[in-house]
C-alpha positions in Angstrom: -26.4 -123.0 -191.6 -29.6 -121.2 -191.8 -30.6 -122.4 -188.4 -27.3 -121.2 -186.8 -27.8 -117.7 -188.3 -31.3 -117.5 -186.9 -30.1 -118.5 -183.4 -27.3 -116.0 -183.5 -29.6 -113.3 -184.8 -32.1 -114.0 -182.0 -29.3 -114.0 -179.3 -28.0 -110.6 -180.7 -31.5 -109.1 -180.6 -32.1 -110.3 -177.0 -28.8 -108.8 -175.9 -29.6 -105.5 -177.6 -33.1 -105.4 -176.0 -31.6 -106.2 -172.5 -29.0 -103.4 -172.9 -31.6 -100.9 -174.0 -33.9 -101.7 -171.1 -31.2 -101.5 -168.5 -29.5 -98.4 -169.8 -32.3 -95.9 -169.6 -30.5 -93.1 -167.9 -27.3 -92.4 -169.8 -25.5 -92.5 -166.4 -21.8 -91.8 -166.0 -19.1 -93.9 -164.4 -18.7 -91.1 -161.7 -22.0 -92.1 -160.1 -23.1 -88.5 -159.9 -25.7 -88.8 -162.6 -25.4 -85.0 -163.4 -28.8 -84.2 -161.8 -29.8 -82.3 -158.7 -29.4 -84.0 -155.3 -32.3 -86.2 -154.4 -32.2 -85.2 -150.7 -34.1 -82.0 -150.1 -32.6 -79.3 -148.0 -34.7 -79.0 -144.8 -36.4 -75.7 -144.1 -35.1 -74.2 -140.9 -37.5 -74.0 -138.0 -38.1 -70.4 -136.9 -36.1 -69.7 -133.8 -37.9 -69.2 -130.5 -37.3 -69.7 -126.9 -37.2 -72.5 -124.2 -39.2 -72.8 -121.0 -38.0 -75.3 -118.5 -40.3 -77.0 -116.0 -38.9 -77.9 -112.6 -40.2 -78.8 -109.2 -40.3 -75.1 -108.4 -42.3 -74.1 -111.6 -41.6 -72.8 -115.0 -38.6 -70.7 -115.9 -38.6 -68.2 -117.3 -42.2 -67.2 -116.5 -42.4 -65.0 -119.6 -40.6 -65.2 -123.0 -40.8 -62.8 -126.0 -40.5 -64.3 -129.5 -40.9 -63.1 -133.1 -44.0 -63.9 -135.0 -43.8 -67.3 -136.6 -41.5 -68.7 -134.0 -42.0 -71.6 -131.6 -41.3 -72.2 -127.9 -39.9 -75.5 -126.6 -41.0 -76.7 -123.2 -38.6 -79.0 -121.3 -39.8 -81.1 -118.4 -36.9 -81.3 -115.9 -39.3 -82.2 -113.1 -39.9 -85.7 -111.6 -43.6 -85.5 -112.3 -45.6 -85.3 -115.5 -47.0 -82.0 -116.8 -49.7 -81.2 -119.3 -49.0 -77.7 -120.7 -51.9 -75.9 -122.4 -53.0 -72.5 -123.6 -55.2 -70.3 -121.4 -58.0 -70.1 -120.5 -58.6 -73.3 -118.4 -60.3 -75.6 -119.3 -61.0 -74.5 -122.9 -57.4 -73.8 -124.0 -58.6 -71.7 -126.9 -56.6 -68.4 -126.6 -53.4 -69.7 -128.4 -54.0 -73.2 -129.8 -50.4 -73.6 -131.0 -49.4 -74.0 -127.3 -51.6 -77.0 -127.0 -49.1 -78.9 -129.3 -46.9 -79.3 -126.2 -49.5 -81.2 -124.2 -48.5 -84.1 -122.0 -44.8 -84.2 -121.0 -43.1 -87.1 -119.1 -40.1 -86.3 -116.9 -37.1 -85.6 -119.2 -39.3 -85.0 -122.3 -39.5 -81.9 -124.3 -42.0 -80.6 -127.0 -42.4 -77.6 -129.1 -45.4 -75.4 -129.7 -46.8 -74.9 -133.2 -45.8 -71.7 -134.9 -47.1 -68.7 -133.0 -48.0 -66.2 -135.7 -50.3 -63.6 -134.3 -48.8 -60.7 -132.4 -50.3 -60.9 -128.8 -49.6 -62.3 -125.4 -50.5 -65.9 -124.8 -50.9 -67.3 -121.3 -50.2 -71.0 -120.5 -50.6 -73.3 -117.6 -50.4 -76.9 -116.5 -53.8 -78.3 -117.2 -53.7 -80.8 -114.3 -52.6 -78.1 -111.8 -54.3 -75.0 -113.3 -54.4 -73.0 -110.0 -50.6 -73.5 -109.3 -49.3 -70.1 -110.3 -45.7 -71.5 -110.4 -46.8 -73.5 -113.5 -48.3 -70.5 -115.3 -46.6 -68.0 -117.6 -46.9 -66.1 -120.8 -45.5 -66.0 -124.3 -45.3 -62.5 -125.9 -45.4 -62.7 -129.7 -44.1 -59.6 -131.5 
């Protein structure tokens, strides 16, 4: 009889330890857990403007945005374009424009946040003298 009590005691202890290890959160049957959601709310991207590239050039040639906004370049041309900040070939006036870079036909990319109030020129690096592919972004 002593052996049966020892085995039953060991089984009860194992069951208790397993239940304690698996419980851990005091969860509810509703599945909500009572805590905050685990998916963070995304931070909205500052609004900006869109510049479209076609066979006839960029449109519009100039956009005005609020400080902290971005500009999206859309390549609707059949050839590739490499959009960059002025001046050519250094591209140092507004480095956030350089985030656009190389665009395949049908592709779009957005500048970094343009945060300093000024006018930023841009151009196609591979066709830097083609004025139809030059323009400006006015940051207010």
